[in-house]
C-alpha positions in Angstrom: -28.2 -30.5 -14.4 -28.7 -28.1 -11.5 -25.2 -27.1 -10.5 -26.3 -25.7 -7.1 -28.0 -29.0 -6.1 -25.1 -31.0 -7.4 -22.6 -29.1 -5.3 -24.6 -30.0 -2.2 -24.4 -33.7 -2.9 -20.7 -34.2 -4.0 -17.2 -33.7 -2.7 -14.8 -34.5 -5.5 -14.2 -31.9 -8.1 -11.7 -31.9 -10.9 -10.4 -28.7 -12.7 -9.0 -29.0 -16.2 -6.6 -26.0 -16.4 -6.5 -25.5 -12.7 -3.6 -23.1 -12.7 -5.3 -20.4 -14.6 -5.9 -17.0 -13.0 -9.7 -17.5 -13.2 -9.7 -21.1 -12.0 -7.3 -20.9 -9.1 -9.4 -18.6 -6.8 -12.4 -20.8 -7.4 -10.4 -23.9 -6.4 -9.2 -22.1 -3.3 -12.8 -21.3 -2.3 -14.0 -24.9 -2.8 -11.1 -26.3 -0.8 -11.9 -24.0 2.0 -15.5 -25.2 1.9 -14.5 -28.8 2.3 -14.3 -30.1 -1.3 -11.6 -32.5 -2.4 -10.0 -30.8 -5.4 -7.9 -32.3 -8.1 -6.7 -30.8 -11.3 -4.5 -30.8 -14.4 -2.4 -28.2 -16.2 0.4 -28.0 -18.7 2.3 -25.1 -17.0 3.9 -25.1 -13.6 3.7 -21.9 -11.6 2.8 -20.2 -8.3 -0.9 -21.0 -8.6 -0.1 -24.7 -8.9 2.3 -24.6 -5.9 -0.3 -22.7 -3.8 -3.1 -25.2 -4.6 -0.9 -28.2 -3.8 0.0 -26.6 -0.5 -3.7 -26.4 0.2 -4.1 -30.1 -0.5 -5.1 -30.3 -4.2 -3.6 -33.2 -6.2 -2.5 -31.9 -9.6 -1.3 -33.7 -12.7 1.1 -31.8 -15.0 -0.3 -33.1 -18.2 -3.8 -33.1 -19.6 -4.6 -36.7 -20.6 -7.8 -38.8 -20.4 -6.2 -41.0 -17.7 -6.5 -38.2 -15.2 -10.3 -38.7 -15.1 -9.9 -42.4 -14.2 -7.1 -41.6 -11.7 -9.0 -38.9 -9.8 -12.5 -40.3 -10.2 -14.3 -36.9 -9.9 -18.0 -36.3 -9.4 -17.9 -33.0 -11.3 -15.4 -31.7 -13.9 -14.8 -28.0 -14.5 -13.0 -26.6 -17.5 -12.1 -23.1 -18.8 -12.7 -21.7 -22.2 -8.9 -21.1 -22.4 -8.6 -24.8 -23.1 -7.9 -25.3 -26.8 -10.2 -27.4 -28.9 -9.1 -31.0 -29.2 -7.5 -31.1 -25.8 -7.5 -34.9 -25.1 -8.6 -34.6 -21.4 -11.4 -32.2 -22.1 -12.6 -34.3 -25.1 -12.7 -37.3 -22.9 -14.6 -35.4 -20.2 -17.2 -34.1 -22.7 -17.8 -37.6 -23.9 -17.9 -39.2 -20.4 -20.8 -39.6 -17.9 -19.5 -37.3 -15.2 -21.1 -33.8 -15.2 -18.9 -31.3 -17.0 -19.3 -27.5 -16.7 -17.5 -24.4 -17.9 -15.9 -22.2 -15.3 -18.5 -19.4 -15.5 -21.3 -21.8 -14.5 -19.3 -22.9 -11.4 -18.5 -19.3 -10.6 -22.2 -18.5 -10.6 -22.9 -21.3 -8.2 -20.2 -20.2 -5.9 -21.6 -16.6 -5.9 -24.8 -18.1 -4.5 -22.9 -19.5 -1.5 -22.6 -16.0 -0.1 -25.4 -13.7 1.2 -23.5 -10.6 0.3 -22.0 -11.1 -3.2 -20.7 -7.8 -4.7 -20.1 -7.9 -8.5 -18.1 -5.2 -10.2 -18.8 -4.8 -13.9 -18.1 -2.4 -16.7 -16.1 -2.2 -19.9 -13.2 -0.4 -18.2 -11.8 -0.3 -14.6 -13.2 -3.6 -13.3 -9.9 -5.0 -12.0 -8.7 -1.8 -10.4 -12.1 -1.2 -8.7 -12.5 -4.8 -7.6 -9.0 -4.7 -6.2 -9.5 -1.4 -4.4 -12.8 -2.4 -2.8 -11.2 -5.7 -1.8 -8.3 -4.0 -0.1 -10.6 -1.6 1.8 -12.6 -4.5 3.1 -9.6 -6.6 3.9 -7.7 -3.8 5.8 -10.8 -3.0 7.8 -11.6 -6.4 9.2 -14.3 -7.7 6.8 -12.5 -10.9 5.8 -14.1 -11.2 2.3 -13.8 -13.9 -0.3 -12.3 -12.5 -3.5 -12.2 -13.3 -7.2 -10.2 -10.7 -9.1 -9.2 -10.5 -12.8 -5.7 -9.3 -11.8 -3.2 -9.7 -9.0 -3.9 -7.8 -5.8 -0.5 -7.0 -4.4 -1.7 -7.1 -0.8 -2.3 -10.8 -1.1 -0.1 -11.4 -4.2 -3.0 -13.4 -5.7 -6.1 -13.2 -7.9 -8.3 -14.2 -5.0 -8.7 -15.7 -1.5 -11.2 -17.5 0.6 -12.5 -15.5 3.6 -14.6 -16.5 6.6 -17.2 -13.8 6.2 -20.4 -14.0 4.2 -19.1 -11.3 1.8 -17.7 -12.1 -1.6 -16.3 -9.5 -4.0 -15.9 -10.6 -7.6 -15.0 -9.1 -10.9 -18.0 -9.6 -13.2 -16.8 -9.8 -16.9 -19.4 -9.1 -19.6 -17.5 -11.0 -22.3 -19.8 -13.6 -23.8 -22.3 -12.7 -21.1 -20.4 -14.7 -18.5 -21.4 -12.3 -15.8 -25.0 -13.3 -16.2 -24.1 -16.6 -14.5 -23.5 -14.7 -11.3 -26.1 -13.9 -8.6 -25.0 -10.5 -7.2 -26.6 -8.9 -4.1 -24.7 -5.6 -4.9 -23.5 -4.6 -8.3 -21.2 -1.7 -9.5 -21.6 -0.6 -13.1 -18.6 1.5 -13.9 -19.3 2.2 -17.6 -20.5 0.6 -20.8 -18.4 1.1 -23.9 -18.1 -0.2 -27.4 -16.2 -3.4 -26.9 -16.5 -7.1 -27.6 -18.5 -6.3 -30.6 -17.5 -9.6 -32.2 -19.9 -11.1 -29.6 -22.5 -8.3 -28.9 -22.7 -7.0 -32.4 -24.1 -3.6 -31.3 -23.8 -1.4 -28.3 -27.5 -1.8 -27.7 -27.0 -5.5 -27.2 -24.2 -4.8 -24.7 -26.4 -2.4 -22.8 -29.2 -5.0 -22.6 -26.7 -7.4 -21.0 -25.8 -4.9 -18.3 -29.5 -4.2 -17.7 -30.0 -7.9 -17.1 -27.1 -7.9 -14.7 -28.6 -5.0 -12.8 -32.1 -6.7 -12.9 -30.5 -9.8 -11.3 -29.0 -7.8 -8.5 -31.1 -8.3 -5.3 -30.2 -5.4 -3.0 -28.0 -2.5 -4.2 -27.1 -1.1 -7.7 -24.2 1.4 -7.7 -23.9 3.1 -11.1 -21.9 5.7 -13.0 -24.4 8.6 -13.4 -22.1 10.4 -15.9 -22.1 7.6 -18.4 -25.0 7.7 -20.9 -24.9 4.0 -21.8 -25.0 3.1 -18.1 -27.9 5.4 -17.5 -29.8 3.7 -20.4 -29.1 0.3 -18.8 -30.5 1.5 -15.5 -33.5 3.2 -17.2 -34.4 -0.1 -19.0 -34.5 -2.2 -15.8 -37.7 -4.0 -15.2 -36.9 -5.4 -11.8 -36.3 -2.5 -9.4 -38.6 -3.4 -6.5 -36.8 -3.5 -3.1 -33.5 -2.3 -4.5 -31.4 0.7 -3.5 -29.8 2.8 -6.1 -26.6 4.9 -5.7 -25.0 7.0 -8.4 -21.5 8.3 -8.6 -19.6 10.6 -11.0 -18.2 14.1 -11.4 -21.6 15.7 -12.0 -23.0 17.3 -8.8 -26.4 15.5 -9.4 -24.8 12.2 -8.4 -25.1 10.8 -4.9 -21.3 10.6 -4.6 -19.0 13.0 -6.3 -15.5 14.6 -5.9 -14.6 18.2 -5.2 -11.4 20.2 -4.9 -9.4 17.7 -6.9 -5.7 18.2 -6.8 -2.8 16.1 -8.1 0.4 15.1 -6.3 3.4 14.3 -8.5 1.4 15.4 -11.5 -1.0 12.5 -11.5 -2.0 11.1 -8.1 -5.4 12.6 -7.1 -6.5 14.0 -3.8 -10.1 15.1 -3.3 -13.0 15.7 -1.0 -15.7 13.1 -1.0 -19.1 14.6 -1.4 -22.3 12.8 -0.6 -25.5 14.5 -1.7 -24.0 17.9 -1.4 -22.2 17.5 1.9 -18.5 16.8 2.4 -18.0 13.5 4.3 -14.2 13.1 4.0 -11.0 13.6 2.1 -8.9 10.9 0.4 -5.5 10.8 -1.2 -5.1 8.0 -3.7 -2.0 5.9 -4.1 -2.7 5.2 -7.8 -2.8 7.7 -10.6 -5.2 9.2 -13.1 -8.5 11.2 -13.2 -10.2 7.9 -14.1 -9.1 6.6 -10.7 -11.3 9.2 -9.0 -14.4 7.8 -10.6 -13.4 4.2 -9.8 -12.6 5.0 -6.2 -15.9 6.8 -5.7 -17.8 3.6 -6.5 -15.6 1.6 -4.2 -16.0 4.1 -1.4 -19.8 4.0 -1.8 -19.9 0.3 -1.5 -17.4 0.2 1.4 -19.6 2.6 3.3 -22.6 0.5 2.6 -20.7 -2.5 4.1 -20.0 -0.8 7.4 -16.6 0.8 6.9 -16.4 4.4 8.1 -15.2 7.3 6.0 -12.4 7.8 8.6 -11.3 4.2 8.0 -11.4 4.7 4.2 -9.4 7.9 4.4 -6.8 6.2 6.5 -6.4 3.1 4.3 -7.2 4.0 0.7 -3.7 5.3 0.1 -2.2 1.9 0.8 -3.7 0.6 -2.4 -1.1 1.2 -5.2 -3.0 -0.4 -8.0 -3.6 -3.9 -9.3 -1.1 -6.0 -11.2 -0.7 -4.8 -14.8 -2.5 -1.6 -14.1 0.2 1.0 -14.4 2.5 -1.4 -12.6 6.0 -0.1 -12.1 8.3 -3.0 -12.8 11.6 -1.3 -12.0 13.9 1.7 -12.6 17.3 0.9 -14.1 19.9 3.5 -14.9 17.3 6.3 -14.6 14.8 4.6 -17.0 11.5 3.6 -15.5 9.8 0.5 -16.9 6.0 0.0 -16.4 3.3 -2.3 -17.7 -0.4 -1.7 -18.2 -3.3 -3.8 -19.4 -4.9 -1.0 -21.5 -6.1 -2.6 -24.8 -9.1 -0.4 -25.8 -8.8 3.2 -27.0 -10.7 4.6 -23.9 -8.2 2.8 -21.6 -5.2 4.0 -23.7 -6.4 7.6 -23.5 -6.8 7.4 -19.7 -3.4 5.7 -19.1 -1.4 7.7 -21.6 -2.9 11.1 -20.6 -2.0 10.1 -17.0 1.6 9.2 -17.6 2.2 12.3 -19.7 1.3 14.4 -16.6 4.2 12.8 -14.7 7.7 14.2 -14.7 9.3 12.0 -17.3 11.5 13.4 -20.0 10.0 11.2 -22.7 7.3 8.5 -22.7 7.8 5.4 -24.8 4.5 3.6 -25.4 5.0 0.0 -26.5 1.6 -1.3 -27.7 0.5 -4.8 -28.7 -2.9 -4.6 -30.5 -5.2 -7.4 -29.4 -7.6 -9.1 -31.8 -8.2 -8.1 -35.4 -11.8 -7.2 -34.9 -11.1 -4.7 -32.1 -8.2 -3.2 -34.1 -10.3 -2.8 -37.2 -13.3 -1.3 -35.3 -11.3 1.2 -33.4 -8.5 1.9 -35.9 -8.9 5.7 -35.9 -9.4 5.9 -32.1 -6.3 3.8 -31.5 -4.3 6.1 -33.7 -5.5 9.2 -31.8 -4.7 7.6 -28.4 -1.3 6.4 -29.5 -0.4 9.8 -30.8 -0.4 11.1 -27.2 3.0 9.8 -26.0 6.3 11.1 -27.2 7.1 7.8 -29.0 4.9 4.9 -30.1 6.4 1.5 -30.9 4.1 -1.5 -31.8 4.1 -5.2 -32.4 2.1 -7.1 -34.9 -1.5 -7.8 -33.8 -2.1 -10.6 -31.4 -5.0 -12.4 -33.0 -5.8 -14.7 -30.0 -9.1 -16.5 -30.7 -9.6 -14.8 -34.1 -8.5 -15.4 -37.7 -7.4 -12.4 -39.8 -10.2 -12.7 -42.4 -10.3 -8.9 -43.0 -6.6 -8.4 -43.6 -5.9 -6.1 -40.7 -2.3 -5.3 -39.8 -0.3 -3.1 -37.4 1.3 -1.4 -40.4 -2.1 0.1 -41.3 -2.4 1.6 -37.8 1.2 2.8 -37.9 0.4 4.8 -41.0 -2.0 6.9 -38.9 0.4 7.7 -36.1 3.1 10.2 -37.0 6.6 9.0 -36.1 5.5 5.5 -35.0 7.3 2.3 -35.8 6.3 -1.3 -35.6 8.1 -4.7 -35.6 7.0 -8.3 -36.0 8.4 -9.6 -32.7 8.6 -8.4 -29.1 12.4 -8.7 -29.0 12.7 -6.4 -32.0 10.5 -3.9 -30.3 12.4 -4.1 -27.0 15.8 -3.9 -28.6 14.7 -0.8 -30.6 13.3 1.0 -27.5 16.4 0.2 -25.4 18.6 1.6 -28.1 16.7 4.9 -28.0 15.5 5.5 -24.4 17.5 7.7 -22.1 17.7 8.4 -18.3 14.5 10.2 -17.2 12.3 8.3 -19.7 9.4 6.0 -19.1 8.9 2.9 -21.1 5.4 1.5 -20.7 4.1 -1.7 -22.3 0.4 -1.7 -23.1 -2.0 -4.5 -24.0 -4.0 -7.4 -22.7 -1.9 -10.1 -24.5 1.6 -11.1 -23.6 3.4 -7.7 -24.2 4.4 -7.7 -20.5 7.0 -10.2 -21.6 8.7 -7.4 -23.5 8.8 -5.3 -20.4 10.3 -8.2 -18.4 12.9 -8.7 -21.2 13.9 -5.0 -21.1 14.1 -5.0 -17.3 16.3 -8.1 -17.3 18.5 -6.8 -20.1 19.0 -3.4 -18.5 20.0 -5.1 -15.2 22.5 -7.3 -17.0 24.0 -4.3 -18.7 24.2 -2.4 -15.5 25.8 -5.3 -13.6 28.3 -5.9 -16.3 
């Protein structure tokens, strides 16, 4: 089945799991392009309401009867659907073409003549969001598919009217190799998803393939050795432009005269091949944000936005959802949430918040997957020793079975003064019994630890209001 040809000959498409953060923006794009969208989901929410407002008919149960009712010409599902799902099982055994989300995503990327794919082990969502906001606020009207919520649009994506698409390109299980980018940003390549890649060399090879697939412009981190290896190993470089970014002065784009406002929010001069071309003040914290923003600035300039426009608007971006997202301040205690789930990300986030003017930092961490916890046990311990206090939940196994006997208690033994609990409520209650005005409580992890932050915020509000 050729998905590109099929999309040109059909109109009725059905999404199983349509309310998911990765599915909803694709559905929006298809609706805007004249397709009749139907879907199913088990959980109500804002995405369901939004798609219904756009005209999608959605069933709030996943049963085989949906396929007869909606009579689609193409069925799309997400890997988040659990095995044995009755609707998906019926779809797989039926005669209607059935594809995983990544395959459809790739076909959609080929609908645009200027597809910009942002990849890398760390920083994808923040960089995709920043670039998206720069394009949006300067009249480029892009189509967007983002891994987190962009506060400007309060969504994971949108359908624009221009020929530009900005998308987060995730390397997990090589799904980004389904895309067809005209421009790619490679932020970094780190030791992650080893349960799939096996070795860092295999991961680098996948990023090389992504760069080889890119047709016009490759923007890459010239300070990152693994990224440089990926670029060096490219076999398809003809007709492509290459731009490097980083702190080293040998890069095309770099930063100079970096200062920090409020301890952690960077301001710096933007340097292009030795010459100062502008000055920016970021609205989101951390030294790592300097690197991410340089890549977004480079691509924004390549897309016709001036440095003056970038300087005027870049401060409006305050970060993506779950990327040092301040949820509230109650009784002098600040509660924030962050997606950091790899030691490199924890080092960046925790070093950043420790520069801020908080009395004490309470890091509430939920380890995600047994394989990652086992592989990076020592590095996790080093990162989680940075804050004043470390409180952890048991590991969220997600798609894995704990065959190696890996537990949070083993990690806690390596972190002086740390404590851990089985449940999020126990964690939250413990932290709330200890935190004082002037402290920061930050939940960390890519699972559902944000629920602990929401619980703490709600509980503090109830206490304050009597």
